[in-house]
VOFI-104612 format. One line per 5 residues: number of its first residue (from 1); for each residue z, y, x of N, C-alpha, C. Coordinates in nm, 4 decimals, padded with zeros to 6 digits. Each point is the difference from the previous one (the first is absolute). Example, Ala and Ser with C-alpha at 12.3 -4.5 7.8 and 13.67 -1.06 7.14 Angstrom:
% residues 2
1) 00.7800 -00.5690 01.3190 00.0000 00.1190 -00.0890 00.0000 00.1200 00.0900 ~ -00.0720 00.1050 -00.0350 00.0060 00.1190 00.0820 00.0730 00.1090 -00.0770;
***
This chain:
% residues 146
1) 04.4042 08.1408 -11.7725 00.0841 00.0065 -00.0369 00.1180 -00.1035 00.1144 ~ -00.0346 -00.0601 00.0408 00.0728 -00.1080 00.1013 00.0445 00.0871 00.1312 ~ -00.0290 00.1203 -00.0003 00.0459 00.0589 00.1378 00.1720 00.0968 -00.0629 ~ -00.0081 -00.0421 -00.1043 00.1453 00.1020 -00.0424 00.1221 -00.1054 00.0653 ~ 00.0736 00.0514 00.0200 00.1570 -00.0428 00.1136 00.0699 -00.1057 -00.1513;
6) 00.0368 00.0483 -00.1433 00.0875 -00.0229 -00.0956 -00.1049 -00.0253 -00.0851 ~ 00.0338 -00.1199 -00.0593 -00.0537 -00.0520 -00.1038 00.0895 -00.0328 -00.1307 ~ -00.0223 -00.0866 -00.1097 00.0689 -00.0134 -00.1497 00.0993 00.1099 -00.0448 ~ 00.0439 -00.0486 -00.1162 00.0220 00.0493 -00.0890 00.2228 -00.0151 00.0297 ~ 00.0185 00.1033 -00.0155 00.1721 00.0310 00.0003 00.0883 00.0478 -00.1300;
11) 00.0826 -00.0153 -00.0279 00.0860 00.0639 -00.1024 00.1048 00.0588 00.0302 ~ 00.0245 00.1241 -00.0025 00.1900 00.0150 -00.0014 00.0664 00.0966 -00.0879 ~ 00.0828 -00.0462 -00.0319 00.0665 -00.0120 -00.1656 00.1229 00.1302 00.0809 ~ -00.0096 00.1063 -00.1315 00.1405 00.0939 00.0605 00.0956 -00.0853 -00.0647 ~ 00.1129 00.0417 00.0728 00.0840 -00.0064 -00.0595 00.0219 00.0819 -00.1863;
16) 00.0495 -00.0676 -00.0586 00.0164 00.0200 -00.1455 -00.1130 -00.0740 -00.1242 ~ -00.0819 -00.0734 00.1120 -00.0839 -00.0199 -00.1064 00.0463 -00.1298 -00.0637 ~ -00.0280 -00.0463 -00.1290 00.0582 -00.1152 -00.0963 -00.0040 -00.1039 00.1588 ~ 00.0665 -00.1085 -00.0056 -00.0182 -00.1306 00.0456 -00.0993 -00.0719 -00.0654 ~ -00.0122 00.0091 -00.1471 -00.0952 -00.1356 -00.0572 -00.1408 00.0804 00.0276;
21) 00.0076 00.1217 00.0199 -00.1665 00.0531 -00.0263 -00.0320 -00.0228 00.2318 ~ 00.1218 00.0693 00.0315 -00.0529 -00.0674 00.1596 -00.0353 -00.1177 00.0341 ~ 00.0570 -00.1369 -00.1194 -00.0410 -00.1038 00.0542 -00.0772 -00.0429 -00.0411 ~ -00.0589 00.0144 -00.1397 -00.1225 -00.0015 -00.0415 -00.0818 00.0921 00.1097 ~ -00.0214 00.0705 00.0052 -00.1447 00.0680 00.1085 00.0336 -00.0262 00.1237;
26) 00.0844 -00.0626 00.0562 -00.0067 -00.0742 00.1231 -00.0446 -00.1519 -00.0428 ~ 00.0160 -00.0562 -00.0539 -00.0610 -00.1525 -00.0688 -00.1414 00.0169 00.0166 ~ -00.0484 00.1002 -00.0986 -00.1154 00.0496 -00.0205 -00.0954 00.0383 00.0928 ~ 00.0587 00.1183 00.1121 -00.0875 -00.0057 00.1054 -00.0032 -00.1234 00.1292 ~ 00.1137 -00.1092 -00.0294 -00.0097 -00.1053 00.1500 -00.1802 -00.1000 -00.1289;
31) -00.0168 00.0541 -00.0724 -00.0395 -00.0986 -00.1050 -00.1396 00.0539 00.0471 ~ -00.0448 00.1130 -00.0442 -00.1256 00.1362 00.0230 -00.0438 -00.0276 00.1290 ~ 00.1211 -00.0228 00.1154 -00.0675 -00.0412 00.1312 -00.1163 -00.0862 00.0221 ~ 00.0571 -00.1133 -00.1377 -00.1552 -00.1298 00.0160 -00.1094 00.0248 -00.0346 ~ -00.0240 00.1079 -00.0939 -00.1259 00.0744 -00.0672 -00.0504 00.1129 -00.0135;
36) 00.0593 00.0715 00.1327 -00.0725 00.1024 00.0196 -00.0020 00.0304 00.2247 ~ -00.0742 00.0716 00.0064 00.0232 -00.0168 00.2162 00.0670 00.1622 00.0024 ~ 00.0384 -00.0055 00.0786 00.0290 00.1625 00.0383 -00.0059 -00.0032 00.1625 ~ -00.1183 00.0301 00.0479 -00.0464 00.0516 00.0939 00.0921 00.1217 00.0731 ~ 00.0495 00.0730 -00.0730 00.0835 00.1620 00.0344 00.1190 -00.0212 -00.0343;
41) 00.1003 00.0336 00.0783 00.1222 -00.0633 -00.1063 00.0469 00.1556 -00.0774 ~ 00.0151 -00.0522 -00.1259 00.0312 00.0462 -00.0578 00.2161 -00.0342 -00.0700 ~ 00.0418 00.0874 -00.0326 00.1031 -00.0168 -00.0853 00.0084 00.0914 -00.1201 ~ 00.1156 -00.0646 -00.0404 00.0201 00.0044 -00.1340 00.1193 00.0247 -00.0442 ~ 00.0354 00.1358 -00.0362 00.1320 00.0549 00.0074 00.0450 00.0073 -00.1233;
46) 00.0818 -00.1052 -00.1072 00.0969 00.0185 -00.0761 00.0798 00.0911 -00.0238 ~ -00.0323 00.1006 -00.0657 00.1376 00.1099 -00.0359 00.0833 -00.0107 -00.1240 ~ 00.0996 00.0456 00.0454 00.1180 00.0170 -00.1313 -00.0531 00.1041 -00.0920 ~ -00.0422 00.0468 00.0138 -00.0462 00.1475 -00.1074 -00.0672 -00.0306 -00.1026 ~ -00.0439 00.0487 -00.0954 -00.0514 00.0195 -00.1265 -00.1412 00.0274 00.0151;
51) -00.0791 00.0744 00.0880 -00.1129 00.0840 00.0661 00.0052 00.0276 00.1008 ~ -00.1131 -00.0251 00.0642 -00.0493 00.0849 00.0859 -00.0514 00.0931 00.0246 ~ 00.0056 00.0832 00.1124 -00.1021 00.1158 -00.0466 -00.1241 00.0002 00.1494 ~ -00.1156 -00.0508 -00.0819 -00.1589 00.0326 00.0551 -00.0019 00.0731 00.1143 ~ -00.0210 -00.0357 00.1360 -00.0089 00.1043 00.0726 -00.0875 00.0754 00.0175;
56) -00.0847 -00.0371 -00.0765 -00.1702 00.0877 -00.0350 -00.0223 00.1228 -00.1140 ~ 00.0843 -00.0718 -00.0822 -00.0382 00.0694 -00.1359 00.1801 00.0451 -00.0245 ~ 00.0432 -00.0263 00.0213 00.1927 00.0250 -00.0525 -00.0081 -00.0398 -00.1226 ~ -00.0504 -00.0578 -00.0441 00.0414 -00.0573 -00.1495 00.1156 -00.1233 00.0237 ~ 00.0732 -00.0339 -00.0849 00.0839 -00.1175 00.0134 -00.0621 -00.0959 -00.0792;
61) 00.0447 -00.1280 00.0771 -00.1240 -00.1540 -00.0015 00.1117 -00.0582 -00.0214 ~ -00.0875 -00.1138 -00.0366 00.1213 -00.1508 00.0513 -00.0385 -00.0499 00.0737 ~ -00.1089 00.0171 00.0679 -00.0971 -00.0908 00.1556 -00.0588 00.0879 00.0323 ~ 00.0068 00.0206 00.1475 -00.1074 00.0839 00.0876 -00.0448 -00.0937 00.1057 ~ -00.1068 -00.0242 00.0300 -00.1062 -00.0051 00.1698 00.0164 00.0996 00.0783;
66) 00.0144 -00.0442 00.1244 -00.0175 00.1598 00.1117 -00.0858 -00.0954 00.0374 ~ -00.1315 00.0844 00.0284 -00.1182 -00.0680 00.0034 -00.0370 00.1051 00.1408 ~ -00.0101 00.0162 00.1585 00.0161 00.0649 00.0782 -00.1453 -00.0017 00.0314 ~ -00.0534 00.0821 00.0620 -00.1252 00.0753 -00.0186 -00.0334 -00.0803 00.1499 ~ 00.0551 -00.0150 00.1300 -00.0130 -00.0893 00.0994 00.0316 -00.1426 -00.0088;
71) -00.0717 -00.0770 00.0204 00.0195 -00.1562 00.0179 00.1090 -00.0472 00.1083 ~ 00.0233 00.0662 00.0403 00.1177 -00.0355 00.1033 00.1791 00.0643 -00.0465 ~ -00.0451 00.0489 -00.1315 00.1057 -00.0183 -00.0466 00.0583 -00.0573 -00.0924 ~ 00.1398 -00.0610 -00.0376 00.0237 -00.1151 -00.0386 00.0207 00.0980 -00.1456 ~ -00.0804 -00.0609 -00.1674 00.0188 00.0534 -00.1106 00.1376 -00.0502 -00.0376;
76) 00.0565 00.0016 -00.0947 00.1165 -00.0285 -00.0571 -00.0095 00.0462 -00.1759 ~ 00.1088 -00.0404 -00.0630 -00.0090 -00.0723 -00.1808 00.1949 00.0253 -00.0020 ~ -00.0125 00.0968 -00.1159 00.1140 00.0261 -00.0753 00.0391 -00.0513 -00.1086 ~ 00.0993 -00.0872 -00.0428 00.0080 -00.0292 -00.1159 00.1028 00.0320 -00.0626 ~ 00.0380 00.1064 -00.1757 00.1187 00.0351 00.0091 00.0476 -00.1192 -00.0863;
81) 00.0950 -00.0307 -00.0104 00.0914 -00.1446 -00.1125 00.1424 00.0883 -00.0555 ~ 00.0114 00.1397 -00.0146 00.1225 00.0414 -00.0325 00.0337 00.0123 -00.1337 ~ -00.1366 -00.0582 -00.0717 -00.0392 -00.0047 -00.1582 00.0231 -00.1429 -00.0408 ~ 00.0551 -00.0867 00.0485 00.0306 -00.1152 -00.0465 00.0511 -00.0771 -00.1102 ~ 00.1436 00.0895 -00.0118 00.1045 -00.0148 -00.0935 -00.0912 00.0464 -00.1158;
86) -00.0683 00.1335 00.0256 -00.0709 00.0676 -00.1279 -00.1246 -00.0960 -00.0605 ~ -00.0884 -00.0680 00.0597 -00.0902 -00.0942 -00.0019 00.0791 -00.1212 -00.0606 ~ 00.0940 -00.0405 00.0327 00.0859 -00.1258 -00.0931 -00.0220 00.0532 -00.1032 ~ 00.0455 00.0891 -00.0353 00.0204 00.0461 -00.1561 -00.1268 -00.0112 -00.0530 ~ -00.1129 00.0063 00.0405 -00.1108 00.0219 -00.0595 -00.0591 -00.1198 00.0049;
91) -00.0031 -00.0924 00.0690 -00.0620 -00.0996 00.0620 00.0894 -00.1581 00.0061 ~ -00.0525 -00.0919 00.0059 00.0908 -00.1100 00.0609 -00.0012 -00.0211 00.1539 ~ 00.0858 -00.0606 00.0568 00.0106 00.0543 00.1326 -00.1119 -00.0552 00.0582 ~ -00.0564 -00.1014 -00.0243 -00.1191 -00.0691 00.0665 -00.1034 00.1116 00.0126 ~ -00.0194 00.0916 -00.1113 -00.0800 00.0719 -00.0325 00.0063 00.1416 00.1108;
96) 00.1224 00.0479 -00.0005 00.0717 00.0532 00.0374 00.0050 00.0063 00.2066 ~ -00.0080 -00.1058 00.0488 -00.0070 -00.0470 00.1134 -00.1161 00.0041 00.0221 ~ -00.1607 -00.0371 -00.0490 -00.1052 00.0095 00.0268 -00.0421 00.1400 -00.0121 ~ 00.0497 00.0668 -00.0798 -00.0371 00.1247 00.0144 -00.0299 00.0722 00.1393 ~ 00.1429 -00.0673 00.0954 -00.0039 00.0730 00.1569 -00.1388 -00.0966 00.0445;
101) -00.0346 -00.1528 00.0144 -00.0507 -00.1053 00.0474 -00.1670 00.0901 -00.0432 ~ -00.0502 00.0663 -00.1253 -00.0934 00.0602 -00.0120 -00.0045 00.1427 00.0461 ~ 00.0677 00.0780 00.0577 00.0316 00.0931 00.0766 00.0049 -00.0413 00.1501 ~ 00.0435 -00.1078 00.0153 -00.0492 -00.0359 00.1456 -00.1524 -00.0565 00.0257 ~ -00.0402 -00.0395 -00.1045 -00.1759 -00.0568 00.0510 -00.1008 00.0733 -00.0242;
106) 00.0850 00.1147 -00.0857 -00.1065 00.1673 -00.0279 -00.0248 00.0538 00.1366 ~ 00.1490 00.0016 00.0417 -00.0676 00.0664 00.0988 00.0053 -00.1069 00.1520 ~ -00.0223 -00.0924 00.0261 -00.0884 -00.1204 00.0669 -00.1292 00.0210 -00.0097 ~ -00.0216 -00.0159 -00.0993 -00.1547 00.0309 -00.0465 -00.0577 00.1612 00.0333 ~ 00.0853 00.1101 00.0440 -00.0687 00.1183 00.0489 00.0524 -00.0164 00.1327;
111) 00.0421 -00.0726 00.0801 00.0329 -00.0579 00.1183 -00.1162 -00.0777 00.0398 ~ 00.0058 -00.0961 -00.0871 -00.1809 -00.0557 00.0346 -00.1613 00.0808 -00.0074 ~ 00.0214 00.0947 -00.1017 -00.1198 00.0361 00.0168 00.0332 00.1546 00.0818 ~ 00.1286 00.0655 00.0987 -00.0169 00.0992 00.0911 -00.0597 -00.1005 00.1359 ~ 00.0214 -00.1376 00.0300 -00.0126 -00.0971 00.1228 -00.1875 -00.0074 -00.0076;
116) 00.0009 -00.0153 -00.1850 -00.1328 00.0283 00.0433 -00.1138 00.0496 -00.0190 ~ 00.1187 00.1858 00.0305 -00.1139 00.0724 -00.0058 -00.0769 00.0598 -00.1865 ~ 00.0662 -00.0858 -00.0894 -00.0416 00.0520 -00.0838 00.0628 00.1181 -00.1413 ~ -00.0687 00.0545 -00.0532 00.0654 00.1061 -00.0927 00.1002 -00.0986 -00.0955 ~ 00.1471 00.1157 -00.0106 00.0843 -00.0929 -00.0764 -00.0398 00.0213 -00.1116;
121) 00.0319 -00.1352 -00.0901 -00.0679 -00.0536 -00.1209 00.1527 -00.0106 -00.1208 ~ -00.0102 00.0987 -00.0887 00.1378 -00.0682 -00.0471 -00.0036 -00.1209 -00.0915 ~ -00.1304 00.0150 -00.0497 -00.0514 -00.1477 -00.1174 -00.0234 -00.1243 00.1065 ~ 00.0022 -00.0247 00.1349 00.0086 -00.0835 00.0268 00.1242 -00.0325 00.0278 ~ 00.0935 00.0967 00.1041 00.1201 -00.0041 00.0265 00.1007 -00.0473 -00.1568;
126) -00.0404 00.0435 -00.1321 00.1000 -00.0814 -00.0930 -00.0619 -00.1155 -00.0103 ~ -00.1536 -00.0280 00.0075 -00.0412 -00.1854 -00.0935 00.0647 -00.0668 00.1365 ~ -00.0445 00.0263 00.1429 00.1029 -00.0555 00.0869 00.1190 00.0053 -00.0135 ~ 00.0838 00.0561 -00.0643 00.1350 -00.0280 -00.0181 00.0621 -00.0479 -00.1022 ~ -00.0664 -00.0565 -00.0533 00.0303 -00.0951 -00.1367 -00.0405 -00.1305 00.0273;
131) -00.1287 -00.0212 00.0516 -00.0603 -00.1216 00.0592 00.1127 -00.0250 00.1022 ~ 00.0033 00.0307 00.1043 00.1109 -00.0785 00.0851 00.1435 -00.0111 -00.0695 ~ 00.0389 00.0422 -00.0630 00.1506 00.0337 -00.0722 -00.0251 -00.1786 -00.1077 ~ -00.1400 00.0418 -00.0670 -00.0135 -00.0847 -00.0816 00.0060 -00.1847 00.1400 ~ -00.0680 00.0501 00.0687 00.0170 -00.1397 00.1010 00.0877 -00.0393 00.0765;
136) 00.1097 00.0881 00.0289 00.1217 -00.0267 00.0414 00.0739 -00.0615 -00.1322 ~ 00.0218 00.0608 -00.1016 00.0132 -00.0618 -00.1202 00.0050 -00.1509 -00.0464 ~ -00.1175 00.0430 00.0460 -00.0188 -00.2031 -00.0105 00.0027 -00.0630 00.0881 ~ 00.0210 00.0416 00.1338 00.0298 -00.0620 00.1178 00.1462 -00.0526 -00.0157 ~ 00.0279 -00.1238 00.0894 00.1258 -00.1166 -00.0043 00.1315 00.1569 00.0263;
141) -00.0548 00.1254 00.0218 00.1058 00.0883 00.0709 00.0468 00.0970 -00.0955 ~ -00.0879 00.0191 -00.0951 00.0164 00.1309 -00.0619 00.1159 -00.0192 -00.1132 ~ 00.0480 00.0979 -00.0486 00.1200 00.0313 -00.1100 00.0018 -00.1012 -00.0680 ~ 00.1472 -00.0520 -00.0743 00.0421 -00.1123 -00.1149 00.0410 00.1000 -00.0962 ~ 00.0098 -00.0649 -00.0985 00.1036 00.0775 -00.1248 00.1647 -00.1102 00.0794;
146) 00.0738 00.0653 -00.0104 00.1618 -00.1057 00.0401 00.0443 -00.0354 -00.1313;
***
């Protein structure tokens, strides 16, 4: 993987993404760069829509990971954030925000699986998402009740 021209994790926010969601996701990605390696650049797109259409199955989902067949094509992740106000009606603010962080981490687990030529394992992705977000929550950088 050393011959890739671009490495790292980048985040792009669509205009209209809630500013609080944007800040929390950017802060989390800054932290996760210290926990994971990104030998092939992956971009996370934060979308303002409630759902994203999966390009393979065409179903509406909250997050996707695009895994190119060729390793010289950069993968990307899309996370929908448009349901933030709805989540706030059902959950605490921290729980609502952490739902996005778990989606990011879930898709980053698929990124790691792709890097290592492993089959995508949803159970591993779910467990890893909860574990890493809990680690973040317990770090000095995690969200706190205001």
